[in-house]
C-alpha positions as CSV (number, residue, x, y, z in Angstrom):
1,M,0.0,0.0,0.0
2,S,1.3,3.4,-0.9
3,M,2.3,6.0,1.8
4,V,2.0,9.8,1.9
5,E,4.3,12.0,4.0
6,F,4.8,15.7,4.4
7,S,8.1,17.5,4.9
8,E,10.0,20.7,4.1
9,Y,12.7,21.5,1.5
10,K,14.5,24.8,1.8
11,G,11.6,26.2,3.9
12,N,8.8,25.1,1.5
13,K,6.3,22.4,2.3
14,I,6.5,19.2,0.1
15,I,4.5,16.0,-0.2
16,I,6.3,12.7,-0.6
17,L,4.6,9.7,-2.2
18,K,6.1,6.2,-1.5
19,R,5.2,2.8,-2.8
20,D,5.9,1.4,0.7
21,E,7.9,2.4,3.7
22,N,11.1,1.0,2.1
23,D,10.8,2.8,-1.2
24,R,14.3,3.9,-2.2
25,Y,13.0,6.4,-4.8
26,P,10.0,8.3,-3.5
27,F,8.2,10.9,-5.6
28,S,8.2,14.3,-4.0
29,F,6.9,17.7,-5.1
30,G,5.8,21.1,-3.8
31,K,2.7,23.2,-4.1
32,A,3.4,24.5,-7.6
33,K,3.7,21.1,-9.1
34,A,0.8,19.8,-7.0
35,R,-1.4,22.5,-8.6
36,L,-0.3,21.4,-12.1
37,I,-1.2,17.8,-11.2
38,V,-4.6,18.8,-9.9
39,E,-5.3,21.0,-13.0
40,N,-4.4,18.1,-15.3
41,F,-5.7,15.2,-13.3
42,D,-7.9,13.8,-16.0
43,E,-5.1,13.7,-18.6
44,I,-2.7,12.1,-16.1
45,K,-5.4,9.5,-15.2
46,K,-5.9,8.6,-18.9
47,F,-2.1,8.3,-19.4
48,A,-1.8,6.0,-16.3
49,E,-4.5,3.8,-17.6
50,E,-3.1,3.4,-21.1
51,E,-1.7,0.0,-22.0
């Protein structure tokens, strides 16, 4: 099950997505990229569901 954590980088809040607690390469991003993801969620979802 995936995990979500919050942290800071250079004084800015970030979100960290991990596949599990031992994930060596988590996916992290800040608020600007989070906004881009939210604005483009439908296209990202279609991309993820492609074979």
